[in-house]
C-alpha positions as CSV (number, residue, x, y, z in Angstrom):
1,M,0.2,-0.2,-0.1
2,P,1.6,3.6,-0.9
3,E,2.3,6.2,1.7
4,M,-0.8,7.7,3.0
5,H,-2.5,10.4,1.1
6,P,-2.3,13.7,2.9
7,H,-5.7,14.6,1.9
8,P,-9.0,12.7,3.6
9,V,-10.3,10.6,0.9
10,A,-13.7,10.1,-0.4
11,L,-15.3,6.8,-2.5
12,V,-18.6,8.0,-4.6
13,T,-20.6,5.7,-6.6
14,G,-22.8,6.6,-9.4
15,G,-20.2,9.6,-9.1
16,G,-20.9,10.5,-12.9
17,R,-24.3,12.6,-12.4
18,G,-27.2,13.8,-10.6
19,I,-27.1,13.3,-6.8
20,G,-23.5,11.3,-7.1
21,R,-22.6,13.8,-8.7
22,A,-23.4,16.6,-6.4
23,I,-22.3,14.5,-3.5
24,A,-18.8,14.4,-5.1
25,L,-18.5,18.1,-5.5
26,A,-19.5,18.7,-2.2
27,L,-17.2,16.8,-0.5
28,A,-14.3,17.9,-2.9
29,R,-15.0,21.6,-1.8
30,E,-14.3,20.1,2.0
31,G,-11.3,19.2,0.8
32,Y,-11.4,15.6,0.1
33,S,-10.0,13.6,-2.5
34,L,-12.0,11.7,-4.8
35,C,-12.5,8.1,-6.3
36,I,-15.5,8.4,-8.6
37,V,-17.1,5.4,-9.6
38,A,-19.4,4.9,-13.3
39,R,-19.8,3.3,-16.4
40,T,-19.6,6.4,-18.4
41,R,-16.0,8.0,-19.0
42,E,-17.5,11.5,-20.6
43,E,-19.6,11.8,-17.1
44,L,-17.2,11.5,-14.6
45,E,-14.8,13.5,-16.7
46,E,-17.0,16.2,-16.2
47,T,-17.4,15.9,-12.3
48,R,-13.5,15.7,-12.0
49,R,-13.3,18.8,-14.0
50,L,-16.2,20.5,-12.0
51,S,-14.4,19.1,-8.7
52,N,-11.3,21.6,-9.8
53,L,-9.2,19.0,-8.3
54,P,-6.0,18.1,-10.1
55,V,-6.1,15.0,-11.6
56,E,-4.0,13.1,-8.9
57,R,-6.5,13.9,-6.4
58,A,-9.6,12.9,-8.3
59,L,-9.4,9.1,-9.4
60,I,-11.9,7.9,-12.1
61,V,-12.8,4.2,-12.1
62,L,-14.8,3.0,-14.9
63,I,-16.5,-0.1,-13.9
64,D,-20.2,-2.0,-14.1
65,L,-21.1,-2.3,-10.4
66,A,-23.5,-6.1,-11.5
67,D,-20.3,-7.6,-11.7
68,E,-19.3,-9.6,-8.7
69,E,-15.4,-8.7,-8.6
70,S,-16.5,-4.6,-8.6
71,A,-16.1,-3.9,-5.2
72,E,-13.1,-5.4,-4.6
73,A,-11.4,-3.9,-7.5
74,V,-12.6,-0.7,-7.2
75,I,-11.6,-0.9,-3.2
76,E,-8.2,-2.1,-4.2
77,T,-7.9,0.7,-6.7
78,A,-8.3,3.7,-4.3
79,L,-6.0,2.1,-2.1
80,D,-3.5,1.7,-4.5
81,L,-3.8,5.4,-5.2
82,F,-4.6,6.6,-1.8
83,G,-3.8,4.2,0.7
84,R,-7.0,5.4,2.5
85,I,-10.9,5.6,2.1
86,D,-12.3,8.2,4.6
87,V,-15.7,8.2,3.5
88,L,-18.1,5.6,1.3
89,V,-20.9,7.1,-0.7
90,N,-22.5,4.1,-2.0
91,N,-24.9,6.5,-4.2
92,A,-25.1,4.1,-7.6
93,G,-28.5,2.6,-8.3
94,W,-30.1,1.4,-11.3
95,A,-33.9,-0.2,-11.7
96,P,-35.9,-0.5,-15.5
97,P,-38.9,1.3,-16.0
98,R,-42.0,0.6,-13.5
99,T,-43.1,-2.9,-14.9
100,S,-45.6,-5.3,-13.1
101,L,-43.7,-8.4,-11.2
102,V,-45.1,-11.1,-13.4
103,K,-43.8,-9.0,-16.7
104,M,-40.3,-8.3,-14.9
105,R,-37.3,-10.0,-16.6
106,G,-35.3,-11.9,-14.2
107,S,-31.9,-10.6,-15.3
108,D,-33.6,-7.3,-15.0
109,A,-34.7,-8.4,-11.6
110,D,-30.8,-9.3,-10.4
111,R,-29.3,-6.7,-11.9
112,V,-32.0,-4.3,-9.4
113,L,-29.8,-6.3,-6.3
114,A,-27.2,-6.7,-7.3
115,V,-26.5,-2.7,-8.6
116,N,-28.7,-1.6,-5.6
117,L,-27.5,-4.0,-2.4
118,R,-25.4,-6.8,-3.4
119,A,-22.5,-4.1,-4.2
120,P,-23.2,-1.4,-1.7
121,I,-22.8,-4.9,1.0
122,A,-19.6,-5.6,-0.2
123,L,-18.3,-2.1,-0.5
124,S,-18.8,-1.5,3.3
125,R,-17.7,-4.6,4.0
126,L,-14.3,-4.0,2.0
127,A,-14.0,-0.5,3.3
128,A,-14.6,-1.2,6.7
129,T,-12.0,-3.0,7.3
130,T,-9.4,-0.3,6.4
131,M,-11.5,2.1,8.5
132,A,-11.3,-0.3,11.4
133,E,-7.4,-0.2,11.4
134,R,-7.8,4.2,11.8
135,G,-10.5,3.6,14.0
136,S,-12.7,6.4,11.8
137,G,-14.7,6.9,9.1
138,A,-17.9,7.1,7.4
139,I,-20.2,4.8,5.2
140,I,-23.2,6.5,3.9
141,S,-25.9,4.7,1.5
142,I,-28.3,6.8,-0.7
143,A,-31.4,4.6,-0.1
144,S,-35.2,5.8,-1.6
145,A,-38.6,6.5,-0.1
146,A,-39.7,3.5,-2.0
147,A,-38.2,1.3,0.9
148,R,-41.2,2.5,3.1
149,S,-44.0,3.6,0.6
150,M,-43.6,0.3,-1.7
151,P,-45.2,1.4,-4.8
152,A,-46.7,-0.8,-6.9
153,G,-44.6,-1.8,-10.2
154,E,-41.8,-1.2,-8.2
155,A,-41.3,-4.4,-6.2
156,V,-37.8,-5.2,-6.4
157,Y,-36.1,-1.4,-6.4
158,A,-38.4,-1.2,-3.2
159,A,-37.0,-4.4,-1.7
160,S,-33.7,-3.4,-2.7
161,K,-33.9,-0.5,-1.2
162,A,-35.6,-1.1,2.1
163,G,-32.7,-4.1,2.5
164,L,-30.3,-1.3,2.2
165,V,-31.6,0.1,5.1
166,A,-31.7,-2.9,7.3
167,F,-28.3,-3.9,6.3
168,T,-27.2,-0.1,7.4
169,H,-28.9,-0.4,11.1
170,A,-27.4,-3.8,11.5
171,A,-23.6,-2.5,10.1
172,F,-24.0,0.3,12.4
173,A,-24.5,-2.2,15.4
174,E,-21.3,-3.9,14.6
175,L,-19.2,-0.9,13.4
176,G,-20.2,1.5,15.7
177,D,-18.0,0.6,18.5
178,R,-15.3,0.8,16.1
179,G,-15.4,4.2,15.3
180,I,-17.6,4.0,11.8
181,K,-20.2,6.1,11.2
182,V,-22.9,4.1,9.3
183,S,-25.7,6.0,7.4
184,V,-28.5,5.7,5.3
185,I,-30.3,8.7,3.5
186,I,-33.9,8.5,2.4
187,P,-34.7,11.2,0.2
188,G,-38.1,11.7,-2.0
189,L,-38.6,12.7,-5.0
190,V,-34.9,14.2,-6.2
191,D,-35.3,16.2,-9.3
192,T,-32.5,14.5,-11.5
193,E,-32.9,13.4,-15.4
194,L,-33.9,10.5,-14.6
195,I,-37.3,11.9,-13.1
196,P,-39.4,11.8,-16.4
197,N,-41.4,15.4,-17.2
198,N,-45.1,15.2,-16.4
199,K,-47.6,18.2,-16.3
200,R,-49.1,17.0,-13.2
201,L,-45.6,17.2,-11.7
202,D,-43.9,20.9,-10.2
203,R,-40.3,20.1,-10.3
204,E,-39.5,23.0,-8.1
205,L,-41.0,21.2,-5.2
206,M,-38.9,18.5,-5.6
207,L,-35.6,18.1,-3.5
208,T,-32.7,18.6,-5.3
209,P,-29.3,16.7,-5.9
210,D,-27.5,19.6,-3.4
211,D,-29.9,18.8,-0.9
212,V,-28.9,15.0,-1.1
213,A,-25.5,16.3,-0.6
214,A,-26.1,18.5,2.4
215,A,-27.8,15.7,4.1
216,V,-24.2,13.3,3.5
217,L,-22.2,16.5,4.4
218,S,-23.8,16.7,7.8
219,I,-23.3,13.2,8.4
220,V,-20.0,13.4,7.9
221,K,-19.2,16.9,9.7
222,S,-21.2,15.4,12.7
223,P,-19.2,15.3,16.2
224,A,-17.5,11.8,16.4
225,R,-20.1,11.0,19.2
226,V,-23.0,11.0,17.1
227,C,-24.0,8.7,14.6
228,P,-27.1,9.7,12.4
229,V,-28.4,6.1,11.3
230,E,-31.1,6.9,9.4
231,V,-31.6,10.4,7.4
232,V,-34.9,11.0,6.0
233,L,-35.5,13.6,3.8
234,H,-38.7,15.1,2.4
235,P,-40.0,17.7,0.2
236,Q,-41.4,20.5,2.4
237,R,-44.4,20.4,0.2
238,R,-45.1,17.5,-1.6
239,P,-45.0,17.0,-5.3
240,E,-47.8,14.6,-6.8
241,R,-46.1,11.2,-6.6
242,T,-45.3,9.4,-9.6
243,S,-42.3,7.3,-8.4
244,E,-40.3,7.2,-5.4
245,R,-36.8,6.8,-7.3
246,T,-34.0,9.1,-6.2
247,R,-32.5,8.4,-10.0
Protein backbone atom coordinates (compact mmCIF):
# COMPACT_ATOMS: atom_id res chain seq x y z
CA MET A 1 0.00 0.00 0.00
CA PRO A 2 1.36 3.49 -0.82
CA GLU A 3 2.21 6.16 1.73
CA MET A 4 -0.93 7.61 3.31
CA HIS A 5 -2.48 10.34 1.15
CA PRO A 6 -2.33 13.75 2.92
CA HIS A 7 -6.00 14.55 2.26
CA PRO A 8 -9.11 12.68 3.37
CA VAL A 9 -10.50 10.48 0.59
CA ALA A 10 -14.13 9.97 -0.42
CA LEU A 11 -15.23 7.12 -2.67
CA VAL A 12 -18.54 7.93 -4.40
CA THR A 13 -20.33 5.42 -6.61
CA GLY A 14 -22.60 6.71 -9.33
CA GLY A 15 -20.47 9.86 -9.27
CA GLY A 16 -20.93 10.81 -12.91
CA ARG A 17 -24.21 12.70 -12.67
CA GLY A 18 -27.19 13.71 -10.56
CA ILE A 19 -27.03 12.97 -6.85
CA GLY A 20 -23.61 11.30 -7.04
CA ARG A 21 -22.03 14.25 -8.81
CA ALA A 22 -23.50 16.69 -6.29
CA ILE A 23 -22.14 14.60 -3.41
CA ALA A 24 -18.70 14.33 -4.99
CA LEU A 25 -18.49 18.07 -5.61
CA ALA A 26 -19.65 18.91 -2.10
CA LEU A 27 -16.99 16.64 -0.60
CA ALA A 28 -14.31 18.09 -2.89
CA ARG A 29 -15.20 21.57 -1.63
CA GLU A 30 -14.64 20.27 1.90
CA GLY A 31 -11.09 19.25 1.02
CA TYR A 32 -11.60 15.59 0.13
CA SER A 33 -9.78 13.83 -2.66
CA LEU A 34 -12.15 11.75 -4.76
CA CYS A 35 -12.52 8.28 -6.15
CA ILE A 36 -15.57 8.52 -8.40
CA VAL A 37 -17.10 5.37 -9.85
CA ALA A 38 -19.51 4.86 -12.76
CA ARG A 39 -19.82 3.28 -16.20
CA THR A 40 -19.51 6.40 -18.38
CA ARG A 41 -16.12 8.08 -18.76
CA GLU A 42 -17.46 11.36 -20.16
CA GLU A 43 -19.70 11.90 -17.15
CA LEU A 44 -16.92 11.10 -14.70
CA GLU A 45 -14.52 13.41 -16.53
CA GLU A 46 -17.05 16.21 -16.21
CA THR A 47 -17.42 15.58 -12.48
CA ARG A 48 -13.64 15.67 -12.13
CA ARG A 49 -13.46 18.94 -14.10
CA LEU A 50 -16.17 20.54 -11.98
CA SER A 51 -14.41 19.46 -8.77
CA ASN A 52 -11.44 21.71 -9.58
CA LEU A 53 -9.18 19.01 -8.15
CA PRO A 54 -5.88 18.16 -9.80
CA VAL A 55 -5.90 14.84 -11.63
CA GLU A 56 -3.83 13.15 -8.94
CA ARG A 57 -6.58 13.91 -6.39
CA ALA A 58 -9.55 12.78 -8.48
CA LEU A 59 -9.43 9.13 -9.45
CA ILE A 60 -11.88 7.85 -12.06
CA VAL A 61 -12.90 4.18 -11.94
CA LEU A 62 -14.91 2.86 -14.89
CA ILE A 63 -16.72 -0.26 -13.76
CA ASP A 64 -20.11 -1.98 -13.74
CA LEU A 65 -21.12 -2.57 -10.13
CA ALA A 66 -23.37 -5.42 -11.23
CA ASP A 67 -20.22 -7.52 -11.69
CA GLU A 68 -19.42 -9.62 -8.63
CA GLU A 69 -15.73 -8.72 -8.65
CA SER A 70 -16.35 -4.97 -9.03
CA ALA A 71 -16.37 -4.05 -5.35
CA GLU A 72 -12.99 -5.57 -4.67
CA ALA A 73 -11.53 -3.95 -7.78
CA VAL A 74 -12.84 -0.51 -6.78
CA ILE A 75 -11.52 -0.68 -3.22
CA GLU A 76 -8.12 -2.00 -4.33
CA THR A 77 -7.79 0.73 -6.96
CA ALA A 78 -8.59 3.48 -4.44
CA LEU A 79 -6.20 2.10 -1.84
CA ASP A 80 -3.44 1.61 -4.40
CA LEU A 81 -3.51 5.31 -5.24
CA PHE A 82 -4.48 6.95 -1.95
CA GLY A 83 -3.72 4.39 0.76
CA ARG A 84 -6.92 5.36 2.58
CA ILE A 85 -10.69 5.65 2.31
CA ASP A 86 -12.31 7.99 4.81
CA VAL A 87 -15.83 8.20 3.39
CA LEU A 88 -17.69 5.67 1.25
CA VAL A 89 -20.91 6.85 -0.38
CA ASN A 90 -22.98 4.03 -1.87
CA ASN A 91 -25.00 6.11 -4.31
CA ALA A 92 -25.12 4.09 -7.53
CA GLY A 93 -28.52 2.63 -8.28
CA TRP A 94 -30.37 1.04 -11.16
CA ALA A 95 -33.93 0.10 -12.05
CA PRO A 96 -35.78 -0.70 -15.26
CA PRO A 97 -38.95 1.22 -16.20
CA ARG A 98 -41.84 0.55 -13.83
CA THR A 99 -42.89 -3.02 -14.54
CA SER A 100 -45.34 -5.37 -12.89
CA LEU A 101 -43.66 -8.23 -11.09
CA VAL A 102 -45.13 -10.88 -13.38
CA LYS A 103 -43.74 -9.09 -16.45
CA MET A 104 -40.31 -8.26 -15.06
CA ARG A 105 -37.40 -10.08 -16.65
CA GLY A 106 -35.30 -12.16 -14.30
CA SER A 107 -32.14 -10.53 -15.60
CA ASP A 108 -33.51 -7.09 -14.70
CA ALA A 109 -34.43 -8.24 -11.19
CA ASP A 110 -30.94 -9.67 -10.73
CA ARG A 111 -29.32 -6.42 -11.87
CA VAL A 112 -31.44 -4.30 -9.52
CA LEU A 113 -30.39 -6.42 -6.55
CA ALA A 114 -26.76 -6.58 -7.65
CA VAL A 115 -26.28 -2.83 -8.11
CA ASN A 116 -28.58 -1.55 -5.37
CA LEU A 117 -27.83 -4.05 -2.60
CA ARG A 118 -25.07 -6.57 -3.26
CA ALA A 119 -22.50 -3.98 -4.38
CA PRO A 120 -23.10 -1.59 -1.44
CA ILE A 121 -22.80 -4.48 0.99
CA ALA A 122 -19.54 -5.65 -0.58
CA LEU A 123 -18.08 -2.14 -0.79
CA SER A 124 -19.07 -1.43 2.81
CA ARG A 125 -17.53 -4.67 4.06
CA LEU A 126 -14.23 -3.98 2.32
CA ALA A 127 -14.10 -0.29 3.24
CA ALA A 128 -14.95 -1.06 6.87
CA THR A 129 -11.91 -3.33 7.07
CA THR A 130 -9.51 -0.50 6.29
CA MET A 131 -11.49 2.08 8.32
CA ALA A 132 -11.45 -0.17 11.39
CA GLU A 133 -7.65 -0.20 11.30
CA ARG A 134 -7.69 3.59 11.84
CA GLY A 135 -10.73 3.65 14.10
CA SER A 136 -12.61 6.18 12.00
CA GLY A 137 -14.57 6.57 8.79
CA ALA A 138 -18.09 6.96 7.41
CA ILE A 139 -20.17 4.64 5.24
CA ILE A 140 -23.22 6.40 3.80
CA SER A 141 -25.79 4.74 1.55
CA ILE A 142 -28.46 6.47 -0.51
CA ALA A 143 -31.74 4.58 -0.32
CA SER A 144 -35.19 5.76 -1.43
CA ALA A 145 -38.61 6.52 -0.05
CA ALA A 146 -39.72 3.50 -2.09
CA ALA A 147 -38.28 1.41 0.75
CA ARG A 148 -41.21 2.60 2.87
CA SER A 149 -43.97 3.39 0.35
CA MET A 150 -43.44 0.13 -1.58
CA PRO A 151 -45.19 1.28 -4.77
CA ALA A 152 -46.76 -1.07 -7.28
CA GLY A 153 -44.52 -1.69 -10.27
CA GLU A 154 -41.36 -1.25 -8.21
CA ALA A 155 -41.39 -4.34 -6.00
CA VAL A 156 -37.79 -5.40 -6.58
CA TYR A 157 -36.46 -1.84 -6.47
CA ALA A 158 -38.31 -1.22 -3.20
CA ALA A 159 -36.97 -4.48 -1.78
CA SER A 160 -33.39 -3.53 -2.68
CA LYS A 161 -33.70 -0.16 -0.97
CA ALA A 162 -35.44 -1.61 2.09
CA GLY A 163 -32.60 -4.11 2.33
CA LEU A 164 -30.11 -1.24 2.25
CA VAL A 165 -31.88 0.40 5.18
CA ALA A 166 -31.86 -2.84 7.19
CA PHE A 167 -28.21 -3.46 6.32
CA THR A 168 -27.24 0.01 7.54
CA HIS A 169 -28.84 -0.46 10.95
CA ALA A 170 -27.26 -3.88 11.44
CA ALA A 171 -23.85 -2.70 10.19
CA PHE A 172 -23.91 0.26 12.59
CA ALA A 173 -24.61 -2.14 15.45
CA GLU A 174 -21.39 -3.93 14.52
CA LEU A 175 -19.16 -1.02 13.49
CA GLY A 176 -20.21 1.85 15.73
CA ASP A 177 -17.85 0.80 18.52
CA ARG A 178 -15.00 0.83 16.02
CA GLY A 179 -15.48 4.54 15.36
CA ILE A 180 -17.17 4.07 11.97
CA LYS A 181 -20.31 6.01 11.19
CA VAL A 182 -22.83 3.95 9.19
CA SER A 183 -25.74 5.92 7.82
CA VAL A 184 -28.50 5.72 5.25
CA ILE A 185 -30.25 8.67 3.61
CA ILE A 186 -33.83 8.11 2.50
CA PRO A 187 -34.86 10.88 0.10
CA GLY A 188 -38.21 11.46 -1.50
CA LEU A 189 -38.49 12.65 -5.10
CA VAL A 190 -35.24 14.23 -6.29
CA ASP A 191 -35.15 16.39 -9.42
CA THR A 192 -32.77 14.47 -11.68
CA GLU A 193 -32.88 13.66 -15.36
CA LEU A 194 -34.14 10.17 -14.54
CA ILE A 195 -37.48 11.49 -13.28
CA PRO A 196 -39.57 11.86 -16.46
CA ASN A 197 -41.36 15.11 -17.18
CA ASN A 198 -45.00 15.12 -16.17
CA LYS A 199 -47.26 18.15 -16.55
CA ARG A 200 -48.86 17.35 -13.18
CA LEU A 201 -45.45 17.24 -11.43
CA ASP A 202 -44.05 20.54 -10.19
CA ARG A 203 -40.32 19.96 -10.29
CA GLU A 204 -39.67 23.09 -8.26
CA LEU A 205 -41.22 21.33 -5.28
CA MET A 206 -38.89 18.33 -5.53
CA LEU A 207 -35.65 17.84 -3.64
CA THR A 208 -32.46 18.67 -5.50
CA PRO A 209 -29.23 16.65 -5.69
CA ASP A 210 -27.61 19.38 -3.61
CA ASP A 211 -30.13 18.71 -0.83
CA VAL A 212 -28.95 15.11 -0.64
CA ALA A 213 -25.32 16.23 -0.79
CA ALA A 214 -25.97 18.57 2.17
CA ALA A 215 -27.30 15.60 4.14
CA VAL A 216 -24.13 13.66 3.37
CA LEU A 217 -22.02 16.55 4.66
CA SER A 218 -24.12 16.78 7.82
CA ILE A 219 -23.30 13.14 8.57
CA VAL A 220 -19.60 13.46 7.76
CA LYS A 221 -19.24 16.62 9.83
CA SER A 222 -21.28 15.44 12.81
CA PRO A 223 -19.35 15.08 16.10
CA ALA A 224 -17.51 11.80 16.62
CA ARG A 225 -19.93 10.90 19.42
CA VAL A 226 -22.93 11.17 17.06
CA CYS A 227 -24.04 8.95 14.19
CA PRO A 228 -27.20 9.91 12.25
CA VAL A 229 -27.97 6.30 11.33
CA GLU A 230 -31.10 7.10 9.31
CA VAL A 231 -31.80 10.45 7.67
CA VAL A 232 -35.16 10.93 5.94
CA LEU A 233 -35.54 13.81 3.48
CA HIS A 234 -38.92 15.08 2.27
CA PRO A 235 -39.70 18.13 0.17
CA GLN A 236 -41.29 20.75 2.40
CA ARG A 237 -44.28 20.73 0.02
CA ARG A 238 -45.06 17.43 -1.66
CA PRO A 239 -45.09 17.18 -5.45
CA GLU A 240 -47.56 14.67 -6.85
CA ARG A 241 -45.97 11.25 -6.66
CA THR A 242 -45.30 9.38 -9.87
CA SER A 243 -42.45 7.28 -8.46
CA GLU A 244 -40.32 7.29 -5.35
CA ARG A 245 -37.10 6.55 -7.17
CA THR A 246 -34.30 8.93 -6.33
CA ARG A 247 -32.50 8.37 -9.64
